[in-house]
C-alpha positions in Angstrom: 71.0 151.7 73.2 72.7 152.8 70.0 71.5 156.1 68.6 70.4 156.4 65.0 73.4 158.6 64.4 75.9 156.1 65.8 74.1 153.2 64.0 74.7 155.0 60.7 78.3 155.4 61.5 78.8 151.8 62.4 76.9 150.7 59.2 79.2 152.9 57.0 82.3 151.5 58.8 81.1 147.9 58.3 80.3 148.6 54.6 83.8 150.1 54.2 85.5 147.1 55.7 83.6 144.8 53.4 84.7 146.9 50.4 88.3 146.7 51.4 88.1 143.0 51.9 86.5 142.6 48.4 89.2 144.7 46.8 91.9 142.7 48.6 90.6 139.2 47.8 89.7 140.2 44.2 93.1 141.6 43.6 94.8 138.6 45.1 92.7 136.3 42.9 93.6 138.4 39.9 97.3 138.1 40.7 97.0 134.4 41.1 95.3 134.2 37.8 98.1 136.2 36.2 100.7 134.0 37.7 98.8 130.9 36.5 98.9 132.3 32.9 102.7 133.0 33.1 103.9 130.1 35.1 101.2 127.5 35.1 102.6 125.6 32.0 105.0 122.8 32.9 108.1 123.2 30.6 109.8 119.9 30.2 112.4 120.5 27.5 115.9 119.5 28.5 117.9 122.3 26.7 121.1 120.2 26.8 121.8 120.4 23.1 121.5 116.6 22.7 117.9 115.7 23.5 115.4 116.4 20.8 113.2 119.0 22.5 110.7 119.6 19.6 107.8 117.8 21.1 108.3 119.2 24.6 108.4 122.8 23.4 105.4 122.3 21.1 103.5 120.8 24.0 104.3 123.9 26.1 103.1 126.2 23.2 99.8 124.2 22.9 99.2 124.4 26.7 99.9 128.1 27.0 96.4 129.8 27.2 95.3 132.4 24.7 96.9 135.7 25.7 99.4 134.0 28.0 103.2 134.2 28.2 105.5 131.3 27.7 109.1 131.7 29.1 111.8 129.5 27.6 114.8 129.5 30.0 118.4 129.7 28.8 119.7 126.5 27.1 120.4 124.8 23.8 117.3 123.3 22.3 117.7 120.7 19.5 114.8 120.8 17.1 113.7 118.4 14.3 111.2 118.6 11.4 107.5 118.0 12.2 106.2 116.5 8.9 102.7 117.7 9.9 103.7 121.4 9.9 103.8 122.1 6.2 103.2 125.7 5.1 102.1 126.3 1.5 103.1 129.7 0.0 103.4 131.1 -3.5 107.0 129.9 -3.4 106.1 126.3 -2.6 106.0 124.2 0.6 108.0 124.8 3.8 108.3 122.5 6.9 108.8 123.6 10.5 109.6 122.3 13.9 107.1 124.5 15.8 103.7 126.0 15.1 101.9 128.9 16.7 98.3 129.5 15.8 96.9 131.5 18.7 97.7 134.8 20.4 100.6 134.2 22.9 103.9 135.7 23.8 107.0 133.6 23.8 110.0 135.1 25.6 113.2 133.2 24.7 115.8 135.3 26.4 119.1 133.4 26.0 117.6 130.3 24.5 119.4 128.8 21.5 117.5 126.7 18.9 119.5 124.4 16.7 118.3 122.9 13.4 119.9 120.7 10.8 120.0 122.3 7.3 120.0 119.0 5.6 116.5 118.3 7.0 115.1 121.3 5.1 112.9 122.7 7.8 112.7 125.9 9.9 111.8 126.9 13.5 108.6 128.9 13.9 105.5 128.8 11.7 103.1 131.4 12.9 99.9 131.1 11.0 96.2 132.3 10.8 96.3 134.3 14.1 97.1 137.6 15.6 98.9 139.1 18.6 101.8 136.6 18.6 105.0 138.1 20.0 108.4 136.4 19.8 111.1 138.1 22.0 114.8 137.2 22.2 116.5 133.9 21.3 119.0 132.6 18.8 117.9 130.5 15.8 120.8 128.6 14.3 121.1 126.3 11.4 124.1 124.0 11.6 125.4 125.2 8.2 124.5 127.6 5.4 122.1 125.8 3.0 124.0 125.1 -0.2 121.1 124.1 -2.4 117.3 123.7 -2.4 114.6 126.3 -2.8 114.6 129.7 -1.2 112.0 128.4 1.3 113.5 125.0 2.3 114.7 126.4 5.6 112.8 129.5 7.0 113.7 130.5 10.5 110.4 132.3 11.1 107.4 132.4 8.8 104.6 134.8 9.8 101.8 133.8 7.5 98.2 135.2 7.3 98.7 136.8 10.7 98.3 140.4 12.0 99.4 142.7 14.8 102.3 140.5 15.8 106.0 141.2 16.5 109.4 139.6 16.2 111.9 141.4 18.4 115.6 141.0 19.5 115.9 137.7 17.6 119.1 136.4 15.9 119.0 134.0 13.0 121.8 132.4 11.0 122.2 129.7 8.3 118.6 129.5 6.8 117.2 129.8 3.3 115.4 132.9 4.7 115.6 134.5 8.1 112.2 136.2 8.6 109.4 135.8 6.0 106.2 137.9 6.3 103.7 136.3 3.9 100.2 137.9 3.5 100.7 139.2 7.0 99.7 142.8 7.8 100.3 145.4 10.5 103.2 143.6 12.2 106.6 144.7 13.6 110.1 143.2 13.0 112.5 145.1 15.3 116.1 144.7 16.4 116.5 141.4 14.4 119.8 140.2 13.1 119.7 137.8 10.2 122.8 136.7 8.5 124.3 134.0 6.2 121.1 133.0 4.5 120.7 131.2 1.1 118.0 133.7 0.2 116.7 136.9 1.9 117.5 137.8 5.5 114.1 139.5 5.8 111.4 139.4 3.2 108.0 141.1 3.2 105.8 139.3 0.6 102.4 140.6 -0.5 102.0 142.2 3.0 100.9 145.6 4.1 101.4 148.2 6.9 104.4 146.3 8.4 107.4 148.0 10.1 110.9 146.6 9.8 113.1 148.7 12.1 116.6 148.7 13.5 117.5 145.3 11.9 120.8 144.0 10.6 120.8 141.9 7.5 124.2 140.6 6.4 125.8 138.2 3.9 122.6 136.8 2.5 121.2 136.5 -1.1 118.2 137.2 -3.3 117.6 140.7 -2.0 119.0 140.8 1.5 116.0 142.8 2.7 113.1 142.6 0.3 109.7 144.1 -0.2 108.1 142.0 -2.9 104.8 140.7 -4.2 102.6 143.8 -4.4 102.6 145.0 -0.8 101.9 148.6 0.2 102.5 151.2 2.9 105.4 149.3 4.6 108.3 151.0 6.5 111.9 149.9 6.5 113.8 152.2 8.9 117.2 152.4 10.6 118.5 149.0 9.2 122.1 148.0 8.4 122.2 145.9 5.2 125.6 144.8 4.1 127.5 142.1 2.1 131.3 141.7 2.8 132.1 138.2 1.5 134.6 137.8 -1.2 133.1 136.6 -4.5 129.5 137.8 -3.8 129.6 140.9 -6.0 126.2 140.4 -7.7 123.9 140.6 -4.7 121.0 143.1 -4.0 120.7 145.1 -0.7 117.2 146.5 -0.2 114.8 145.4 -2.9 111.6 147.3 -3.6 109.8 145.2 -6.2 106.1 145.7 -7.2 105.7 147.7 -4.0 103.4 150.7 -3.5 103.5 153.7 -1.2 106.2 152.4 1.1 109.0 154.2 2.9 112.7 153.3 3.0 114.3 155.6 5.5 117.6 156.1 7.3 119.1 152.8 6.4 122.8 152.0 5.7 123.4 149.8 2.6 126.8 148.8 1.3 128.7 146.0 -0.6 126.1 145.2 -3.3 125.7 145.4 -7.1 122.3 147.1 -6.5 122.2 148.9 -3.1 118.6 150.2 -3.0 117.0 148.5 -6.0 113.6 149.8 -7.2 112.0 147.8 -10.0 109.1 146.0 -11.6 106.2 148.3 -11.0 107.2 149.7 -7.7 105.2 152.9 -7.6 104.9 155.9 -5.3 107.6 154.8 -2.8 109.8 157.1 -0.8 113.6 156.6 -0.5 114.7 159.2 2.1 117.7 159.8 4.3 119.7 156.6 3.5 123.4 156.1 3.5 124.5 154.1 0.4 128.1 153.5 -0.6 130.4 150.8 -2.2 127.6 149.5 -4.4 127.8 149.3 -8.2 124.5 151.1 -8.2 124.0 152.9 -4.9 120.3 153.7 -5.7 118.7 152.4 -8.9 115.2 152.8 -10.4 115.3 150.2 -13.3 112.9 147.9 -15.2 113.8 144.6 -13.6 115.7 141.4 -14.1 114.0 140.2 -17.3 111.5 137.4 -17.9 107.7 137.4 -18.1 106.2 140.4 -16.2 109.5 141.4 -14.7 110.3 144.5 -16.7 107.4 146.8 -15.7 108.4 150.5 -15.3 108.2 152.1 -11.9 106.7 155.6 -11.5 106.5 158.4 -9.0 109.5 157.4 -6.9 110.7 160.1 -4.5 114.4 160.1 -3.7 115.1 162.7 -1.0 118.1 163.6 1.1 120.1 160.5 0.6 123.9 160.2 0.9 124.8 158.2 -2.2 128.6 158.4 -2.6 131.6 156.2 -3.3 130.0 153.8 -5.7 132.0 150.6 -6.2 135.4 151.0 -8.0 135.0 152.9 -11.2 131.2 153.1 -11.2 129.5 156.5 -11.5 126.1 155.2 -10.5 125.4 157.1 -7.3 121.7 157.6 -8.2 120.6 155.9 -11.4 117.1 156.3 -12.9 116.4 154.9 -16.4 112.7 154.1 -16.4 109.4 155.6 -15.4 107.7 159.0 -15.0 106.9 161.4 -12.2 110.1 160.8 -10.2 111.3 163.5 -7.7 115.0 163.6 -6.9 115.9 166.4 -4.4 118.4 167.2 -1.7 120.7 164.2 -2.2 124.5 164.2 -2.0 126.3 162.4 -4.8 129.7 162.8 -6.4 130.1 164.8 -9.5 128.7 163.1 -12.6 127.2 160.3 -10.4 123.5 161.4 -11.0 122.5 159.5 -14.1 119.0 159.9 -15.4 117.8 158.6 -18.8 116.0 161.8 -19.7 118.8 164.4 -20.3 116.5 167.4 -19.8 115.3 166.0 -16.4 118.9 165.3 -15.5 119.7 169.0 -15.9 116.7 170.0 -13.8 117.5 167.6 -11.0 121.2 168.5 -11.0 120.2 171.9 -9.5 118.2 170.2 -6.7 121.0 167.9 -5.4 124.3 168.5 -3.7 127.4 167.3 -5.5 130.9 166.6 -4.1 133.9 166.4 -6.3 135.6 163.1 -6.7 139.3 162.6 -5.9 
C-alpha cells in the first residue's frame, strides 16, 4: 500500500514529467513553425542571368506569409516590367518588376537583379504596408538612363509605408536609387547608390526617417535630397560625391522645404552646391559635416527660380562644420544670403570664406567661427 506521503511525491513527479513533455513538444512545434515560415516557400527562379525570373520571384513574395522571411540565393536574376505594377506619385507614374504590400523580410545576400533601362521600370515597389525589410543584393540597370522623367526607372520605391528598412543594398543605373514617398519612420542604412539620372536617395514629403552610412555618387538632381515638406529626418555619416568630368553644376545634399531635420557628420565634395538649403527649409541643423571642393560648400539661398521656388529659409543652425577648400577661386565656404534667425558657430572655414548678406551679422559670426589662412 502506498502511503499518502509517497502518493503525493509520485503525483508531483508525474505532473513534472507531463510539464517537461509539454514544454518539449510545444517548443518543437514552435521551431517547426518557424522553419515553415522561413523555408516553406518554394523558390523556383533560375538565377542564370538569361531566364526571365520576374514571375517566379513575385510568386515567392506573394506566398511568403505575413511576418515571414524570404531568402533569395546568390545568382543573377533577370527582371522585366510588370505593366500591372504602376505607382502614381506627385512626379508621375512609375512601373516596377516586383511589388511588396505586406510585412515580410527579403534577404538577398549576393543576389544580382538586372533590368533594362530602355523598358523604363524599376525593381521593388513597396506600398501601403509596414515592417518590410530588404537586406543585401545588387540592383543593376544595364545602362545609365539617358532621357525620360526622373521616375522612369526607380530601383526601390517605398511609398505610403512605415517602420521598414533598406540595408546593405547596392543600386546603379536608375533614374533614382531609393525613393521614400509619403513614407514615415523608416531606415535606409549602408546603401550605395551611384550613376543615377536623378537622385541617388530622395526623401519626399516623408517624416522621421533615418538615412545613415550611405554612399551616393555620380548622380543628378540633388544626389541625396530631402524635399517636399518633410520633417524631423536624419541624414548621418554619408559620403556624397561627384567626380565625373563635365558635371560641375550638380547638388550634393539638398534640403528643400524641409523642417526640423538634421544633417550630421557627412562628407560632401565635387558639387556646385555641396549642402544646399533652400525654398522654405526652416529650423534645420547642419552639424559636424566635412564639405570641400564645392563652388558653395554650404549655402542657404532662396532657390532655383520659378513659381514658389524662391521662399526664404529661416532659423538654420550651422554648427561645427569643416567647410574648406571651395572649388578653384570660390570663396564660398559658408554662404548665407537669405532668411532670419540663423546661428553659425564653431565652424572652420578659410579666411574671407564666410559670406553673409547682412554685414553686421557677418562681423558677429566671424567671432564665433574658426578661420584658417589660405595659401
